N, C-alpha and C positions, 0 to 999 in steps of 0.2 A: 509728171513728177508722181511716184509709187506712195502709196497712202501709207499710213502708219499702221503697224500689225495690231491688235486689238492689243489693250492690256489683259496681263494674265494676273488674275486674284492671288495674292501670296495663299500658298498651303496653310491650311488650320495646322497647329500644332496635333501631334498624334495625341487622342486619349490614352491616361495613364489611369491604368489597372487599379482597388483598392483592395487588400488583403489585410481585415483586423483579426490579431490573436487579443484574445482577452487571456489573461497569463501569463510572465514572461518568467516561469520557475522553468523546472527540467522539462514539462512534458513542450512548454512554448518553444525551447530551446532546441528540443529536438527537435521539433515541426521543424524550424530553420533549416536544421541541419541538412533535414529531406529534402526540402525543397531545394536549397542548393546541391545536393545530387542530383535531383532530376530536374529542374530547371536545363540544362543543357541538351536535353532530350527532348523535353514536352511547351518548353516557353523561351527558347532564344529569340530574345531580338526587340522583346517588346516591353514596354514599359511597366513600371508595378509599384507599388508604394505599399509594405506591409507596415503597419502602425501596431507595434507592440503596447499594450495597455496594465499597468500592473503599478501601484502604488510602491510595491520593492524595485531590487535592483533588479535588470537584467539576466539571468542566466541562477542566481543564487534562490531569488523569489522569497516569498515570507519565512517559509520554513529553514532556507539555509541561509540565510544574510548573519553577514559581518557581527551584527549589534547585537550575541549574542555569548553566553556565557561559554570560555574556552575549556570550559570542564564538562560537557555536555559532548558525545561522542555521535558519529555514525554508529548503527546497528553491523555492521560486516565489515568485513574484511576490506584491506582497501586493495589488496587484489582482485577482489570480486566483485569491484564497483566500477563501471564503464558507462559512456554514453556513446560509444561508437557500434555500430552495427560491422558483422563478421559472416564469412560465410556460412552460416549456419541459422539465419534467419532468411525463413522463405517470405523473400517481396520481392514485388516486380524491379523496382529500382536496384541502383547498384550500389553495392559494398563501400564504404569510403572509412576504412579502417580508423582507430587513433590509439593513442596510450589509454591506458586504465588508469584509475586516483592512483594506485603506488608506483606507477610508469611515471607517472605525469611529476609527480610530489618528490621523486626519491626517495619513498619510505618502504619500510619493510611491508612484503605483500599480508604478513599475517598482522599487521598492527590496526587496533578501531582506530581510525582518527576522527580528531573532532572535526564539530561540523563547520567550525570558521574554514579547516584547509578544502575541505567540501565543496566550500559555499566559494572559494578562490579558484577551486577547479572549476564547477558551472560556470563562472564568469568566464575564463578561459573560452571554453567551451563557447560559450555564446560569443564571443569575439572574433574566434576562429570561424564558426559556422555562418556571421555575415561577411566576415571577408573574402569565404568563398564563395558567395553569390553572386552573378553577372553584373555587370557593370547596369546595366536599367533595371535591377532592381534596388529599392534602396529599403533601408531602414528607421524609424522612426519611433523612438519608445516616450510614452505618455505616461509620466510620473501617478495617476487618479486612478482613481475605482471606476469599472464601468456600470453604470444604472440600470439602462435597458438598452437591448433591440428592435428598434421599430421598422414597418417596411412590410409590402406586399410580398407573398410568397415570390410571384415572378417579377419582383423590381428590386431595386438598388435596396439598401437596408442602412440605418442609420440606426450608429452606435451613440448611445447619451453618456459625456460624462461628468464625473461632479467636479462642480465650480468651473464649469466650461456653458456659457450660455447655447452652443453650434455645435451639432453633433458632427462626430467623422460621417463621410459616407464612403459606405462600404459597399464591394459588388459582393466579395462574400466574408462571414463572419467562423471565426474557430473558436470555442472556447476552451481552453486549455486550462481550466481551474483548478489549483490544486485543494489541500484540506480547508472548509471551511467553516466559518462558525454559523450555530442554530440557536433557533428560539427554546428556552425551554420546554419539555414534552410535561407534561401533567402531572406530573411526579415531581420533577426540579422545580415547576411554578410554587407547589404547595410548601416542599421545603424551603424553595428562598422565601416564600410569605411569613415560614415560622420564624427562617432566622432573622429577618426583621423585626419581629414580632416583640422577639424573647433576646435582642441584642446576639445572638449567634453568627459564627462566621459559616456560610456555605460557600464554596468555589466550584461552582457547575463545569461541567463537562468544556475541557480547553484544549490548546497547546500549552503545552507547561511550562514551554519557555515564555511564555505571554502572561501566563498568569502572577497577580499581585501577590503575593505568599509573605508579605510582613504580617498579615494580621495573626498570624501562626505561633504566638511567644513560646520562649523558651520553656522548654519544661512540660508547655500542654500537652496533653492526650487530645489525640488528634485521629480523626475517623477517617481511612481512607480505603474507597470503594474503587477498586479496579487494581490487579496487578501482574500489566503487563508492561507494555512501553514506557507508555506516560506516567506509569509508578513509577520504573526506574530514574526517570529524568527528575520528578519530584523528591525522591531519595538522594540525588548526588545535590540537588541543589539544597538541599535540607540539612545536610552532612557536613560535607567537604566544602557546600555552596559557602556553610555560616563557620567556616574555620576547622571544622573536624581533621582529622588528620588519619593515616595507617600507618602502622609499625607491624609491616608482616602479614597476619592475619589478627590482628588486635585493632579494633578501632580504638582513639585518642578524643574522646568527645572535647568540644571546645564551651562545650556548658549553653548555649546559644540554641540545642538544638530541640525541638519538640518529640513528643513520645509519638509514633507512627502505629494503630491498631491496620491493619491492611487484611481484608477478605474482598472474594470476588464470588462469579458463580460458581467457578474450580475451585478456588480457595489456594494457588498453589501459583507460581511463576511460571511465564513460557519457559520451556524447555531450552537449556542452554545453547548457543551455539555452536557447533562441529568444530573442535581443534585440530583439525587432522586433515591433510591430502587426500584426493583421491590417485589410488595405485590400480593398474591391470584395468580390464578392460570393463567398461562399462553396461548396464543391462541394455539389452536393446529394445528403447520404449520410441513410441508405446506400441503395445500390444495388446494389448485388451481396449482401450480406449482411447482410439486414433480418430483423424478423419472421417471415415466410415462410419464407425459407429457415432459421432457427432452427425455428420447427415443423414443417418436413419431415425433419429431422434429429433430433428426438425422437420423429418418427412411425417412425422405422424401426424394424419388430420385428427384427432384430440387433443394435441399436444403430448408434453410429460410432466411428471411428478418427480420431484431431485429425489426423493427419497426412496420411491418405488421401484423408477427407471434409470438413475443415474449413479444412485452411491452404490449399488452391486457393482457396478463397473470399475468405480473408485476404485473399493474395497481390491477388485480383482489384478488390478493395477498396479496398485501398491503392494500387495502381496508376489505377486510375481517380482518385484523389483527386490525387494528384502531375498527372495528364497534364491533368486540367483546370484545375487551374490554371497550368499551365506553358502551354497553348495559351491561355488566355483572357486570360492577364496577360500573358506572353513571348514571344507571339506570332513574334516575327522570327527566335526560336531553332528552328521549326518549318517542316517540307516542305509540308503540307497543310493542309488546314480544320478545324478543332475538329468541325465537323459528321460530315464523312468518317472522321477518324479514329475518334470515337466511335461512329461504324456497325461500321466495324469490330473497333473494339475489343471490342466488346459479341458480337457474333457470333463473336469467336474463342475457341476451346474448351481450348486446350491453353496451356502455359504455350510452349512454341517458337513457336507460333504466332505465341503474343502478341510473344514476343521480333522476331521478322520484322517486326511491323509496327513497332516502337516503332523499330527499327535502320531502318528505311526513312524514317520518319517524325520521328524527334527525329536532326538529325545530329552533334550533340557527346555524344560518350558519358557527359559530365560533366552531363550536363542527363537523364540515362535512370536511372530506379531500380533500385536494383541491391540488394534487402534484405538477400543472402547476405555480400557484400561491407559495407555498412551493420553486420552483426550481428558475423561475425568477419573484421575486419579482418586480422588478420594471419596467416589461414589459408593455409599452402603457401609464406611470406615469411621468409627466412631472413639472419643478419646475419653479415659475417665476423668480426666481435670485440665485446666489452658497448661500446665504446667508439661505435661506430659505430651501436649501436642505442639508446642514450640521446639521438643526436640526431636519429636517423631516428623517436623516437616523440615529442620534441618537437615534429619539423614535422610529425607527424600531430595534436599536440594545436595547434599552430597556426594550421594548416588547417582541421580543426573551428572552431575561435573563430571564426575568419573568416568562413567557409561560414553558421555559425548565427547569424550575426551583421548578414550581408548580405541585405536587403529582393531582391535582385537572383536569389535561391534561394530567394522566397518557394514552391515548391514543396517543402523541408521542411516548412513550416508548413503546407502543406494535409493534409500525411502524418500530419503531429503531430494534427489533429482526424480523422484517417480512422481513426487508434490509439484517440483517444479514443470511435469511435460504433463500433469492432470492440468494444473494450470491454465497452461498453454493452451489446452482443447476447450477446458468449460467457458475461456472469454468468449468461443463465439455462439454460446448458447443464449448467454443473457437472462438474465431474470430467475438466477438459481438462489437468491434469498441470501441472505448474511453470514447464514451458518456455516458452509463452507468457509467462506471466506476466516471465520472465527478460530474453525477448526484448523485449516492451514496457517495462519498466523501462528498458533502455540505451539503447531510441532515444529515448523517452518524458519520461522522468525521472531524467535526470542531472543536472548540479552546476550550479549558479551561474555566468555564466562569469569570474566576477570569482576564483571557487574555481580555476578551470583553470589563472588568469591567476599564481597562488598559487603553484600546483605548478611549472609553469615555471621561476618561479624560484627553486623549493627545488631542481629537478633542477640547474639550473645552477650553483646553492651546492653540491651534492654532499649536501644532506641527503636528498632522495630518491632513487633510483636504479633503475630498472626493470629486468625479471626477464623479461619477457614471457610468450607465450602455454602454457596448458598447463603451467603451475609445477607442481612435484612437492616435495613436502618428505618428506626420508629423515630417519631417527632413526639414525643409524650415530658412531661410534669417542667416543660422548658428546658430540655437540653432534649442531644440525638443519644441515643442507644441503638447499641449495635450488637448480634449477635450472627452466630452460623449454625451448620446441622452439625458440623463436625466435632465439637465440644458441648450439647446436649447439658442447656440448664446456661451457662455461661451468656455471659452480655455485660457491656462497657457503656458508660455515656462519656459525653465529651461535649463542649461548647463549641466545637470546630468540627466540619466535614468539606470532605474534598474526592470531588468525582474525578478519582486520577482514569479518564479517558478522552479518547476525541470525540467532538460530536459528531452525532451520526451525519452523512452529508443526501440527504432528503430533502427531495425538491419543495414538498410543503413547507417545511421548517428552518430552511435556508435562510441564515438573517443578508447574504448575499440578496441585494435587490434585484439583479438580472435574471437569477434563476427564481424568484420566487416569480417575476413578470412572464417569464417564460411558462412556469407551469398555468398561470392565471390566463394565458392565451391560446390553452391549450397545447401545450406540448405533454408527451404520456409517459407515464412514470411507472414501475414495476410496483408491485405488491409490497416493498419494502422501499420505497419510494424511492429510486433511484430516476435517470433520467433513461429513455430509451432510446438509442440509436442503432442507424442501420449496422450489420455487422460488417457488411462491405465495405465501407469507408467511412463511417460513423458520425452519419448525415441524423440530427434530431427528427425525428420521428412524430407526429402526432397522433391525439386519440383515434385515428383510423389507421393508423399505421403507414401514413403519407411521409416520405423521407422531404424535407426541406432542404429546397433545392440550393438555398444560399445559407445556411448554418448549418455547421458540422459542432461536434464536442467528443473532447476525452479526456480521461482521468477519473480519479475515482467518484466521480457527484454522477457518473453512467455506467449502465449497466454493462458496460465494456473494461471494467475495471481489472487491473493486472495486479501480479503480486508482487507487495512492495514497494518501494518508490525507485527501486534503481535496477536493473540486469546485472546479472552473471556473464560476464563474457561465455561466449561458445555453448548458449543455451538456449536459443534460437527465440529469445526477447519478444511476445507477442506484444510488450508498448513499441519496439522498435517498427513490426508486421503493422500497426497501427498509424503508425506515425507517417507510413510508407505510403499506405493506399489512403489518408486521409490527404497529405503532402500531393498525391499526386493526382486524386480527385479535384483538388481545388486548382492548381494548374493546369488541369485539362478543360474544367470548367472556363478558366479565365481568358484561357487563350482561345478556345473559342469564343467567346463573348467579343473578344479583341475585333476575330475576324468576320464574325455576323454584325459588326459595328461598321469595317474597315467595308463589308459589301452591300 
């Protein structure tokens, strides 16, 4: 009788790989979209769990969540917001086109949608990205905060979550964190302590939609330091948000508004969003600051200095964009042919040489690009009285609105395109300091025109008053006292102070425990406190410059930060490029890890 064949033990189930993404807002959603796009090429057939860790809903995240005032708008036209790649993005992965916000929502492209609509768009993008994943890849959302990541460099990582005793096991971790809270710096701590001692109100830097504004009483004088987008949100919530309304260009108060005295380093609001569309040929960018120049800067043995080595290239690039448009679209306002100007401009090495060329070729000074004046328009400017300055700043805002909505000044839009091109190159450098980001935001990321018209109405109604440039705040005599350089001798005192800006996204001062733990464990940081990451794929760098094999990071807390929250269609989107590179590196690592395990 033949013997029984030996029993074959049952095959063990295939190992499921695990990827943890901390942050389920736009960057986390963008990563999933890129994983779905690249998985057929790089990861077909292997089981993978993607764990999204975020206390807020996937897609919208904290900033774009539904639970906020519908009065708060996006800062971009609906047609200028997309979460989808196109052929202008230089990346290894495939293009997966999709609708812009205005196409998806059926909005006029020139509308500034409210943030709730944008949140709905982001939720839809997230759901579409998850649905596009291969069936072997599963997404799990954990509505908790991540506290820390542990694990040796060459081993599986553990992601510890708030309120959970066991960590998530992770073959790879990607930090896709957005804007985060931070502990107070030395000045803010002193102001907070002073407020506690004297019963004052001090609201530190924060995401305005999360600030408790109830302590700012009707008719109360409130000092506001910061004139950017956080101020605009504050202005809206304390006026329309308290029942005020606009009748044409007139603001009708509800009687519940405080009186806001606002100032900042520049003393002026960010420049208005441009209110017309591009026509004709775009300037051929990059021209003087492109990949070759960035490669040369990175190859310098002693490194580079931004002001000395990079800024002159930025100036020349933005000037080229401006004058290309002026000479080709408005030749009647120039004195020589574009071909002659272009040749001389390219050869001009120093700023003074270019200034002489421009003065001879562009007769009207209003047609010349003056970046210093655009950035700091109140430098060296003083007024004899506080009321004269109110008139003067209203005139400045009115002129800015008029210029930014007049296609006759289309070189301004060319400079905007130049700024996007420059930022797309500078993200490769990293560690360039916060000055460039502030300059970019002031010129290119200002408020919608309607918001500045509302600011003018509020100023005429006496609800908003301007303090000027180089605003200082002193804590003395039981109150806060503020003054600026624009109106010498003028000051105002108040029992309330609002710091209208986001917290700085630094490792050392982040309240996020995960980032603080990374810093303690040896993650590297830039001089201004951003997390250093590998330019190629976003791996976190340690203080010896070594990329961590299992930890990645993208977003505003890194030195790979990109311009704005979202990408304009057909502008090459550096955030898309980063997402694609990180997603591909993660998939390749996880694929090879699975192959090694099988072997």
